[in-house]
C-alpha positions as CSV (number, residue, x, y, z in Angstrom):
1,M,18.6,33.5,-25.7
2,K,16.8,36.7,-24.9
3,V,16.0,39.2,-27.6
4,R,17.9,41.9,-25.9
5,T,21.1,39.8,-25.6
6,L,20.7,38.8,-29.3
7,L,20.4,42.4,-30.3
8,L,23.5,43.3,-28.3
9,V,25.6,40.5,-29.9
10,L,24.5,41.5,-33.4
11,F,25.4,45.2,-32.7
12,I,28.9,44.2,-31.4
13,L,29.4,42.0,-34.5
14,F,28.3,44.9,-36.8
15,I,30.8,47.3,-35.2
16,A,33.6,44.6,-35.4
17,G,32.8,44.1,-39.1
18,F,32.8,47.9,-39.8
19,V,36.2,48.2,-38.1
20,A,37.6,45.3,-40.0
21,L,36.4,46.7,-43.4
22,N,37.7,50.2,-42.7
23,F,40.9,49.3,-40.7
24,E,43.2,51.2,-43.1
25,Q,41.2,54.4,-42.7
26,I,41.1,54.0,-38.9
27,L,44.9,53.8,-38.8
28,Q,45.5,57.0,-40.9
29,P,47.1,59.7,-38.7
30,T,45.2,63.0,-38.3
31,A,45.9,66.2,-36.3
32,L,43.9,65.9,-33.1
33,N,43.2,68.8,-30.7
34,F,42.8,67.8,-27.0
35,G,42.2,71.4,-25.9
36,F,45.6,71.9,-24.2
37,T,47.7,70.2,-26.9
38,Q,47.6,69.0,-30.4
39,V,49.0,65.7,-31.6
40,Q,49.2,63.6,-34.7
41,A,47.3,60.2,-34.1
42,P,44.9,58.0,-35.9
43,M,41.5,59.4,-35.1
44,G,39.7,56.1,-35.7
45,L,42.0,54.3,-33.4
46,V,41.4,56.9,-30.7
47,L,37.6,56.7,-31.1
48,L,37.8,52.9,-31.0
49,G,39.9,53.1,-27.8
50,M,37.3,55.5,-26.3
51,L,34.5,53.1,-27.3
52,A,36.3,50.2,-25.7
53,L,36.9,52.2,-22.5
54,V,33.3,53.2,-22.3
55,L,32.3,49.6,-22.9
56,V,34.6,48.4,-20.1
57,V,33.2,51.1,-17.7
58,F,29.6,50.1,-18.5
59,L,30.5,46.4,-18.1
60,A,32.2,47.1,-14.7
61,A,29.2,49.0,-13.6
62,L,26.9,46.3,-14.7
63,V,28.9,43.6,-12.9
64,Y,28.9,45.8,-9.8
65,Y,25.2,46.4,-9.8
66,Q,24.5,42.7,-10.5
67,T,26.7,41.7,-7.6
68,M,25.0,44.2,-5.3
69,H,21.6,42.9,-6.4
70,L,22.6,39.2,-5.8
71,M,24.1,40.1,-2.4
72,E,20.9,42.0,-1.5
73,M,18.7,39.1,-2.7
74,R,20.7,36.6,-0.6
75,R,20.4,38.8,2.5
76,V,16.7,39.2,1.9
77,T,16.3,35.5,1.3
78,R,18.2,34.7,4.5
79,E,16.1,37.2,6.5
80,V,12.9,35.8,5.0
81,N,14.0,32.2,6.0
82,E,14.8,33.4,9.5
83,Q,11.4,35.1,9.8
84,R,9.7,32.0,8.4
85,Q,11.5,29.8,11.0
86,L,10.5,32.2,13.8
87,A,6.9,32.2,12.6
88,D,6.9,28.4,12.4
89,K,8.3,28.2,15.9
90,A,5.7,30.7,17.2
91,E,2.9,28.8,15.5
92,A,4.2,25.5,17.0
93,S,4.3,27.1,20.4
94,R,0.8,28.5,20.0
95,F,-0.4,25.0,19.0
96,T,1.3,23.6,22.1
97,E,-0.3,26.3,24.3
98,L,-3.7,25.6,22.7
99,K,-3.2,21.9,23.3
100,H,-2.3,22.5,27.0
101,Y,-5.2,24.9,27.4
102,L,-7.7,22.5,25.9
103,Q,-6.4,19.7,28.0
104,G,-6.8,21.9,31.1
105,E,-10.3,22.8,30.1
106,L,-11.2,19.2,29.4
107,Q,-9.8,18.2,32.9
108,A,-11.7,21.0,34.5
109,A,-14.9,20.0,32.7
110,T,-14.4,16.4,33.8
111,K,-13.9,17.5,37.4
112,R,-17.1,19.7,37.2
113,E,-19.0,16.8,35.7
114,Q,-17.8,14.4,38.4
115,A,-18.6,17.0,41.2
116,L,-22.1,17.5,39.7
117,S,-22.6,13.7,39.4
118,E,-21.6,13.2,43.0
119,Q,-24.0,16.0,44.1
120,L,-26.8,14.5,42.0
121,H,-26.1,11.1,43.5
122,Q,-26.1,12.5,47.0
123,R,-29.3,14.4,46.3
124,L,-31.0,11.3,44.9
125,E,-29.9,9.3,48.0
126,Q,-31.4,12.1,50.2
127,V,-34.7,12.1,48.1
128,Q,-34.8,8.3,48.3
129,A,-34.2,8.3,52.1
130,T,-36.9,11.0,52.5
131,L,-39.3,9.1,50.2
132,T,-38.6,5.8,52.1
133,Q,-39.3,7.6,55.4
134,V,-42.5,9.2,54.0
135,I,-43.6,5.8,52.7
136,E,-42.9,4.2,56.1
137,Q,-44.7,7.0,57.9
138,T,-47.6,6.7,55.5
139,G,-47.6,2.9,55.9
140,N,-47.5,3.3,59.7
141,G,-50.2,5.9,59.6
142,L,-52.4,3.7,57.4
143,S,-51.8,0.7,59.6
144,A,-52.7,2.8,62.7
145,T,-55.8,4.1,61.0
146,V,-56.8,0.6,59.8
147,G,-56.2,-0.7,63.3
148,E,-58.2,2.1,64.9
149,L,-61.1,1.4,62.4
150,E,-61.0,-2.3,63.3
151,D,-61.1,-1.5,67.0
152,R,-64.1,0.8,66.4
153,L,-65.9,-1.8,64.3
154,E,-65.2,-4.5,66.9
155,R,-66.6,-2.2,69.6
156,Q,-69.7,-1.3,67.7
157,L,-70.5,-4.7,66.5
158,P,-71.5,-7.3,69.0
159,P,-69.4,-10.4,68.8
160,R,-71.0,-13.3,66.9
161,G,-71.4,-16.5,68.6
162,G,-69.8,-19.0,66.3
163,D,-67.4,-17.0,64.4
164,R,-65.5,-19.3,62.3
165,L,-62.8,-18.3,60.2
């Protein structure tokens, strides 16, 4: 039990004990002036009734404010939950968009890589064909040069009589 509630209960018990001990004096009639009229009534009982009325008014106000507070808390909690759900959905949709974006970028990168690979392969084939052609031309040129040199050597040197191989 909270200290404040304990103090309130003790205070109410104190007032009830005081009323019980002085109940005879509370019930003695006295002349009371209400401003517009004067009556004979027990002053203690009137004051006790006023205290009870004030207590009821304060309790009603307390219940009203507590009810309003609880209703406001429920409304705020409901709004927070709705906002949280909206945020979760938005985050999920951003993740989905990011996933699709990354998949698209990966596919584009794969296509670029394939295109570059094909270009490189074609370029290598061209270089190989050119190199093969150059080697053949060089081989042909060397063969022609060697053949020409052999012809010159054969023309310059007299044939030997008994060449054996």
